[in-house]
N, C-alpha and C positions, 0 to 999 in steps of 0.2 A: 451386539452393539446397542448402546443406549438410544433412546428415542431421538429421531432427527426432526428438528424444528426448522422448516423451510419458510423464509420470509421473502416475499416479492411484492411488487406493486399490484399485480393481478393474480388472482387465483387461477388454477388450471381449469376450474369450473366456473362458467358464467351463469348468473341468475337473471331471469327475466320474468315478466308477468305475461301470461297468455290466458285470455278469457277469465281473468281474476284468479288464476292459479299460478303457483310458483313453478317455473320451468327451469331445469338445469341442462346445460349443454357444454361441450368441451370448448375451451377458449382457444383462440387463434394466437399465433406468435411463436417465435423460436424457443423461448424459455418454457412456455406452457407445453409446447409439443415435445421438446427434448426431455426436460426434467419430469414433466407430467407423465411420461411413459414408464417411469420406474418407481415413483414415490410410494405407490400402494403396495409394492412388493416387500416393504420393510415397515417397522413401527415408526410412523411419522405423522406429523401434523403440519399442514400448510397454512400460513397466515397471509392474507392479502385482501384486496378489494374485490368484491364479487361482480363488479360491473353494473350495479343497479343502484339507483338512488332510493333511499328509504328515509322518510321524514322522521324526526324525533318522536312525534306523537303516534307513529305507526308501530307501537311496541309489539303488538300481536304478530304483525307481519315479520318484524325483525326476529322474533322468537322462532317463527316457522322456518325462516331462512337459516338461522343458526343450527336448528335441528336437522334440516335437510342436508346442510353442508357437513355436519358432523359425521353423517353416514359416508361421506366422500373423503373423510380425513382432512377436512378443511375448517378453518376458523376465519370469519369475515372481519374486515375493518371497514366500517361504513363511512363513506365520504359524501359530502353534500355537493350540489352543483357548483357552489362557490369554490369548494376545495378543488374540484376537478379543473375548473377554469384557471385558477391561479397556481395550483401545484402541478397538475399533470400537463395541461395545455400550456400553462405559463412557464414556471421555472424549469421543469423537466424538459419540455419539448420546444420551448422558445428561447432557452438559455443553454442548458447543458448539452442537449442533442446537437444543435448546430455547431457549437463550439468544439465538442469532442470529435465531430466529423469534419473539422477543418473548414466549416462554413461560418467562420467567425464574424463575417459581416452580417449574417442573419441573426446573431445572438443579441438578445435584449436583456439589459442589466437593470432590472426593476426591483427596488427595495421591497415593494409590497409582495411580489411573488416569492422573493427570498424568505420573507417573514413567514409566509404560508408554508413554504417548503420545510422550514424548521419545525413549524407546528405540526405538520402531518407526520414528519419523522418521529416527533414526540408521541403522536397518537399511535403510530405503529408500535413504538416502544411500550406504551401502556397496554396495547392489545396483546403483545408478547408476554408481558408480565402477568396477564390474566390467566394464561394457560401454561406458562413455563414450569418445568420441574427442575429440581436441583441438578440432575445429571444429564439434562438435555444437551445434545450437540446442536448448536445454532448456526444456520447457514443463511446469510443475507445475500440477496441477489440484486445487482445492477444499480444504475445511476440514480434511480428514483429515491434510493434509501442510503445515500452515502454518509449521512450523519448518524445513521442508526447504530453501527457497530460500537462507537464510543458511548452512545447513550445506554446501550445494553451493558457495556463494560462497567459503567458506573453503578448500574442496578444489580448486575451479576458479575462481580469481580473475579470469581473463580470459574466462570463458564468457558466452555470451548467454543469460540466464535470464529467463523470463517466468513469471508466476503468474496464474491465473484463478480468481476466487472465484464459484462457481456458486450459492450460497445468499445470502439477504439479508445485508448487513452492518448491524448495528443501530446505533442512535444511541449517542452517548457515554454517556448516562445509563444505558443497558442494558449496554453493553459494559464499563463500569467495574466492574461486579459481579464480573467474572472475576478471581480472585486472580493469575493468570499473564498478565495483559493485556500487560505490557511485553514478556515473552518472545515472545508471539504476534506482536505488531506488529514487533518486531525481526527475527523469523524471516521474515515476509513481505517486509520491506524489503531482504532479500538479493537480490531480483529487480531487473532493470532496468526492467521494465514490469509493472504490476499492473492487471488488468482486472476490471471489474464489469459487470453487466447494465444497470444504470440509473445516472443521475446522482445520485440520492438515496443510493445505496450508496457511490459515490465520495465524496460530501460527508460522510457519516458516518465513513468511514474516515479522511479527512484531518482531521476534527475530533478523532477519538480520537488520532491521531498527534501532533497539535499539543498537545493537553491532557495527554496521558500522557507522551510522550517529549520534548515541547518543541521538536520540529522544525518550522520554518517551511515554508510551501508557497506557491508562486506559479503560477497557471495550471496546477494539477495536478502540478507538480514539487515533490517533497519533498527538502529539503536536509538530509541526515543528517550525522553527524560525518565520514563518509568518502566519501560518494557522493551523486549526485543521482539520484533514482528518479522515474520517471514513473507517473502513474495516469490511467486513462481508462475510458470506458464503451464496451462492445462488446455490444449486445444479440444474444444467440446466435440464429442462424438454424437452419433444419431443411433436410433433403435434400428440397427442395420437389418436384423432378421425380419422385423415387421415390414419394412419396405420391400425387401427381396422376396419374401413369401407372398406378399400382397400382389406382386407383379404377376404371379402365376395363378391367382385365385380366379374362380369363375366370373364373378361380377366385373373384375378388372379386365379379364380377357374379352368379355362381351363389349365393354366400353372401348377397348383398343380396336376391336373389329369395326365398331361404329365410326370411330375417328378415321381409320384407314379407308373405310368406304367413302366417307365424306371428302377426304383429301385426295383420294385416288393415288396416282403415281407421283404426286408432288412430294418434294422434300419438305419436311417440317422443321422449322427453327423455333424452339420454345424459349420464350422470355417470361419468367414467372417471378414476381416480386410484390412486396407491399408498395403502394403508391407513395413514394417518398423521394424528395429531391436528392438524397444521397445515393440513390440507385442508378442515376444516369439514364433513365428510360428515354428522354428526348434524344440523347446522343445516339442511342441504339437505333431509334426510328430514323434519324437523319442518316446514319451509316447505311441502313437498309435501303433508304431512298436513293442514296448515291450509288449503291451497288446496282440497283435496277436500272438507273439512268446510264451508268457507264458500261454495264454489261447486260444489254437487253436480252441476251440469250437465257438469262435466269427468269425472265418474265414468263409467267404461266407454269413454271416448273418448281418454284420455291414459294412457300407461304410462311409468314411470321405469325405465330400464335402468341399474342401478347396478353398475359394475365396480370392485371394490376389489382391487388386486393385493397379495398378501401381502407384508409388509415387517417386518423386525426382529421376527420372531415369538417370539424368546426373551426380549424385553424386556417386563416385566410391564405397563407402561403401554399398550403396543400390544395386549396380550391383553385388557385391560379395555376398550379402545376397540372391539375386534372384538365383544366380548360386547354392548356397548351398541348397536352397529349391527345385530347380529343381532336384538336385542330390538325395535328400532324397526321394522325391516323386517317382523318377525312381527306386530307390533301393527297396522301400517298395512294389511297384507294381510288380517289377521283382521277388521279393522274395516270395510273397504270391499270386499274381494274377493268375486267371484261365481264361479259355475261356468264362466262364459265369459270372465272378465276378472281378471287379476292386476295390481294397481296397481304393484307394485315387482318387477322381475325382477333378482334379486341374483346376481352372479357373483363368487365369492371365489377368483380364480385369474388366472394370467397368460394373456392372449389371444394366440394366434399373430398374426403380422403381417396376414395376409389377413383374418382375422376382425375384427381391430381396424379395419382400413380399411373393411370392409363396414359395421360399426356406425357409423363416422364418416359414411359415405355415405348410410346409411339414416335416420339420426336427423334429425328436423325441428329439434330444438333441442339445443345442447350447453350443459350447465349446469356451468361451471367457476368455482367460488366458494371458493378457498382463503382461509383466514384470514391467511396470509402465505406468499408463494412467491417464490423468487429470480427465476424467469422463467415457467415453465409452458409447455413445448413442446407439450402436448396441444392447447392452444387453437390454436396455429399449425397443427398437423397436421390438425385438424378443418377449418380454412379451406382448406387445401391440397387436401383430397379433394373439396371441393364444386365439381367441374368445371363443373356447370351453373349455378353461382352462387347456388343456393338454400341455405336453412338459416340458422339464427340462432344466434349465439354470445352467451351471457350470461357475462360475465367479471367477476371480482372486481377491484376497484380496488387490492387488496393484492398482486396478482400483478405481477411485473415486466413481463409481456407487455402489460399494460394501457396502458403508455406508447406502444406501437407500434400496438395494435389499437383505436384510439379509435372506430372505426365500430361496434364491438360494443356491446351494451347493458351498460354499466358499472354495477356495484352495490357497495354495502357489504355484505359477507356477514353482518354482524351485525344488519343491518336486515331483519327477516323480512318486514315489509310491502313493502319495496322489492324483495326477491327475488320475492315472490309477484306483485307488479305486473309485474316484468320477464318472468316466465313467461307471464303473460296477454298482454302486448304481443308477445312472441315468437311465441306460438301464433296470434295474429291478424294478424301482419305480412304485408302483401301481397308477392307474389313479386317484383314490380318493385323494391320497397324492399330486399328481401333481396339481390337481385342487385347493386344499386347499392352497398350497404355492403360486400358480400363482394369485389366486383371491386377496390375500392380497397385492401382489405387484401391481396388476392392479389398485386397488382402490387408492393406493398411487400415481401412475403415472397419473391417471385420474385427481386427485385433483391438483397436481403440474405439470401441462403441460407447454408447451412453453409460452402460453399466461400468465399464472400465474407467471412464472419465470420472464418474461419481466416486467409485472406489478409490481411485488414485488421489482425488482431492481430499476425501475424508481420512485416508491413511496419512497423508502429509499433514493434515490438520491435527490429527492425534499426535504425530511426531512433534509438531510445533508446540503444542500445548505441553507435552512432556518436557521439552527443553525449558519452557517457561517455569514449570514446576521445579525442575532441577535447579535452575538459577535462583528461583525465589527462596530455596532452602537456605541460601547464604544471606538473604536479606535480614536485617535486624528486626526481629519480631518484638512485640511488647514483652514477651517472656525473656528473650535474650537481653533486651534493654534493661529489664529489672535486674537481671543477674549482673550485667555490666555496672550499673549504678550502685548495686550493693557491694560489689568488689571494690569499686572506687571508694565508697564511703568507709569501708573497713580497712583500707590500705593505710599503713603508717608511713610509707614512702612511695611517692607516685611520680611517674615520668610521663609527660604528655608531649608527643611529637606531632605538631600540627602543620600540615602544608598550608600555603597561603592562597594563591590563585586557584579558583575552582573548588576550594575546600572551605576556607574561612570567608571568602568573598567570591561572587560570581565573576566570570571572565568579563573583561571590558575590551572595547574595540582598540583602545590604545593603553599600554601599560600604565602610563601616568594617571589614567582615569580610575584605576582600581584602588582608590584611597579607602582605607578601612572605615566602614560606617560606624555609627554609634553603637549598634548592637554587637559588632565584632570587638570593638575596643572594650565595651563593658564586660563581655564575657572573659576576655583575656585578663583584664584588671582583677576580676573576681577570682579567677583561677589562680593568679599569681599571688594573691593575698593568703591563700590557704597554706599553712606551714608545711604540710607534708609534700607540697607540689613542687616539681621542677618542670616549668613550661618552656618549650622550645618551639619557636616559629621557624619553619623551613621554607625557603623560597629560592626561586631562580633569579630574583631581582638583585640589583646592585646594592652594596652595603650602605651607600649614602641615602638612598630612598628608604630603606628599611630602618636606618638610624633615625631619620626624620619622623617616621611613623611610630616606631616602638622603642626608641632609645631611652625614653624616660620610664618605661615599664620595667618591672623586676622580673625579666624573662631572659632566656637565652635566645640567640638568633643565629641561623645559618643562612648565609647569602651566597648567591651564584651557585646554587646546588652543592655547596661545600667548599668553595674556594676560600671563603672567609667565615670565621666562627667568632661569636661574641658571647662570653659567659655573663652570667648575671653580675652587674656591677663592674664588669671588666671592659677592656678595649678589644678592638678587632685584631684577630691573629690569623695567620695562614698556617694550617697544619702541614702543608707541603710547600716546598720551594717550587715556584712555577715560572714559566716563561711566556711572554706574549709576542715573541718575535714572529710566530707563524701567522699573526693577523695580517701582516703586509701581503702575504701570498693569498690569503683567503678573501679579504675584503673586496677586491675587484670582482671576484666571481659573484659575490652576493649583490654587488651594485648592478652587475649585468642582469641578473635575474629580477632585481627590483625594477629596473627600467622596463623590462619586458612583461611585468605583471602588475597591472593597475591595482592600487590598494595595498601592495606589499611595502614593507619598510624594514630597515635594519636597526637593531638595538645593540649598542656596543657597551660591554661591561669591562671590568678590569682585565679579566682573563678568559673572556668568552665573547662570542658573537652570536646574535640570534636573528634569524630571518623570520619575520612574522607575515602570515598570509590570511589572518582571520577576516580582514575586510575585503578580500578579493572575491571574485566570482568563484564559488566553491569548486566547480569541476576544473576550471583553469588553474586555481590555486593548488589543488591536489596534484594535477599533472606537472606543474612547474616544480612543486616540492619533490616529487619523485625524481624528476630529471636533475634537480639541484643536488639531491642526496647522492645520486649515482655519480655525478661529477665530483662531489666533495670526497666521497669514499675513495675514488681513484686518486685524487690529488693529495689526500692526507695519508696514503698508505705508508709513506716513509716519515711521517711526522708523528710526534707523540701527542696527537689529539684524537678525539672521537667525535663522530657525527651522531647526534641524538635527535630523534623525532619525538616531539611532544604534541600537545593539543594545538594544532594548526601553527606549529613553529618548527623550524629546523635550527638546532643549537649546536655550535661547534665549541668544544671546550677541551681542556687537558684531560688525557685518558685517566689519570689517577683520581679525578674529581667525580664524586657522586654523592647523593644524599645519604646512602647507607654508610659509607665510610665516615662521613661527618657525624652521623648520629651515634656511631660506636663510641665516640668521645664521651657521651653521656651514659649509654647503655652499659658499658663496661666499668663504670665508676663504682657501682655497688650492686647488690642484689635488691631489686625493686619489688615491693609488694604488688604494685599495679603499674602496668605499662600500656599506654594507648597510643597508637599511630594511625593517623587519618590522612589520606591523599587521594588524588583523583586521576593522575595520568601516568604515562609510562615511566617518567623519572622517579615516581614514588615506588616502583617495583623494587628498586635497589634498597629502599628503606624497608619495605616489607620483608625482603629476603634476610635481613640481619636481625629481625625481631626474635626475642626469646619465644619458645613454644607456647608458653602460657600467656603471652601478650595478646591484647585485643588489637588486631590490625584490620582496618576498615577501608575499603575502596568505595569512593563516591562514584556512583553509576553502576551499570550492569555488565561492563566489559570483563572478560576473563582476567583473573588476577591471582597473585600469590597471597593476597590478603585473605584472612579467615572469613570476613563478613563484608556485606555491602550495605551502603545507604543508597536509596534510590536517587536522590538529587542533592545538590549542594544546599538547598533550602532546609534539609534535615539535619545539617551538622550543628548549627548554633543551638537549636532546641535540645539536641542530645547533650551538649555540653552543659546547658542550663539545668537539665534533669540531674546530671551528676552533682552539680553545685547544690541543688535543692535537697537531693538525697543525703549529701554530706552534712548539710545544716540540720536535717531531721535527726541524723545519727548523733551529731554533736549535742543537740538539745536533749535527745534521749539519754545520752551518757551523763549529762549534767543532772538530769532529773533522777537517774538511778543513783548517782553518787549522793545527791541530796537526801534521797530516801534512806540510803544506807547510813549516812551520817546521823540522820534523825533517829534511826533504830538504835545505833550505838549510844547516842546521847541519852535516850530514854532508858536504856538498859543499865546505864552507869549508876553506881550507888549514890543515893541522895546524901 
């Protein structure tokens, strides 16, 4: 495998000063703990902030830190206190964190912090470019760096780039509150593969992409203007063996014995979290308080061990939360405590690994009830340490881990009665049932551990990149473009079949708004003036509109996908005799769907009807279009009409009509030296199908097609046509110059 370049906000190694010396220690946090357990086992380099402020003038200290971290396969990105305040504490944790965890009322939308967030993402991009190799696999992690994938894509267009989102991705209705929602989505879509912990997060992301950016998706593949991006779920695993083996180690066994001696015969309920408002710690304390009040029999027999790891201590909202937790703990202990029993044992600090595993192993119940959590690895760690199979996990349905750990007692953390009942069930659960539940979860966690998670993501990333490369092989490169323009210039008879909407002009909200701009008219005028050229504009629009736009040009026109044909200098003709009697039966159905779909409208042509839903809410529009198509297919089974799905339209027309049949009128006329056909949607596939083998057929966009080549976007079409014109002029000038030189040689050689 090529070198793996991991990029995250924090390095897995934190740097600090101790007595004037540089000190390294392992970082806290789910990502550092999870990914940090494997990255040294392969050729890799981790780029991130080392957790220490270093002034610009302290170059010597920076160099020492860089060298020390190099030994740990890390490369630092140095951030100033101002950066941390506005980027990390500001936009990351005062805007994105609360919004993505559904605490949207806590989110602060500050232009200054957004500007700093952009700048820090650029700074990370610069740091990556300092160390990147051409064949590196780049893996960007989490919400701190959501702009980075696209920045890296612009600097490393051929790189294999993955992005993993470790926190929840909210529903569209929540995400849409973010003023910079488009920039965030476009930033993430710079990756080849985007990973999430659960299918729900994938679904929310795809919904936002579709509704905000307008990009369609099929089976998790997003088709942007320039690329195809894959999304998928990868529930993050843990280093299962490390936790399971640690539970039986000497130091941990000694710590377990000490804990058991301290708590005696009491049942231990463990609550272990970062101190964060998303974890629902006050609700747990209130539920425990109510349990002791309503069921006094538990007093003196059950203790809650509450471990709250300090987090974002400089943020005021976290300071208020800590004060509230302190007060609740004090109230419960003051209300129920005795000289021989303390109801809540409160630890506000980071526990060493051995102590944490000892508490996992000693606790009879783990109470893990966040209000919203991307995954929650602590729940998995607790199960991994229970080597004898005992212990009960109470888990919030709002945690991503709940989808994997279904044998746990799953609760709604906001339902106090349900939490209290779960605690009672857990305390009374027979050991046999505990073992049955835990063994099932342990087998699952052993199979899909951190190494499997990493391997799964990187394998899918490689597959996604291979698809990108495969599809890019059809994209018109400079070499193919040169060959095309050379063939055009040398052709003595040339046929150009050009689709209109989505090809010569971009799509418009309403059909009448897609009037050809000056650039489109200019290129058609120029092409039509060349003697060898036969230019044909093909459109689904009605003949009257096309006549108004192009009637004075010396070109051929196909209207309504082939219902009407107009030769150069001629009038409109129908190649086939058609009927429109079927409209009376179909129109009421379209009206019904239009009334039920805000933004939809009907376009009526001579021999076809079109239901447009480009301006509707995307998901509603797609759903209505599917239902409408199903109804129409059933209704038209005995009629001589077809139902065709285009770019956010459903068109009903006579079966014998399509662009390919109409184009044959020109293709079969003679043997052409050069044939070019360009189109963008499904209606153009009929055109591509009838092209001669040697023709240049070009699909606009990256969707699969019968066309031989692809142009990435509609914006590339007009420049390509101008290059043909310019190359033709060069060839014409060259021929004139050659004839002039030949004439001069002949004249000079003639007898005087």
